[in-house]
C-alpha positions, 0 to 999 in steps of 0.5 A: 495461493489464490488472488481475487477481488476484495469482496464485501465479506473481506471488508471487516478484515481489511478494516481490522488489518488497517487498524493493526498496521496503521494505528486507525481504520484510515491511512493518509497520503499526500494529505488525503484520508483513505478508508482502505476497507472501502477501496477496491483491491485484491486479497490472497488466500490459501483455502479460507485463510486470508494471507495478504491484501492490497488496496488502490485508488485511481485518480487522474490516470495514476494508480495509488497503491494505498495499502499492501500487507502480507501475513506471509513475508518472503513467500511471493504474496506481496509480489502477487498483489503488486502484479495484480494492481499493476495489471489493473492499472494498465487496463485502466490506462494509468501512467504510473503506480505510486505509493508512500511509506515511512522512513523506517520501513526498510523492508518496503523500500527494498520490496518496491525498489526490487520491483522497479519502483524509484524513490521520487519524493521525500517529505522530511518531517511529514509524519508530524502533520499526519500525527495531527490526524492520527495521534496514535501513529508510533514515534518509533518503528521498524528496527527501532528507527524514529518514524519521521519522514514519508518516502514516495515511490513510483513505477511508470506503466508501459501501456501495451497496444491491444 
């Protein structure tokens, strides 16, 4: 497996994955619209096959993990991507990495908590507002759980002296 920067050749694929996973070619977090295919990020490949992608956005000394997607769950793809994002955030002087997922995404909750992220905010009913922008967001998600709330996780970054 190889991790590399997203290239222009990867952008269409990222847009297609975003549409498949998030019900449109954009995502919303903290009421901000993001176009993941236009953001910086990393891709994991085996040979020519793309098996994972993560995109991020840095604002005000904080790094938002906008999307993370592994086509090969439990093989270390997500961990590789997250480590690369954390390394980049540290190099950029960010104080933390944060991300948002939905209440039904129990696998993501487990993934982030096992990697030292903590739950910092729950926006009860947050998906109602997002559905105003993206009406095709599913109402029932993973494990047949109603998709209602936004869960925000964060990880503090310890900046190392050079």
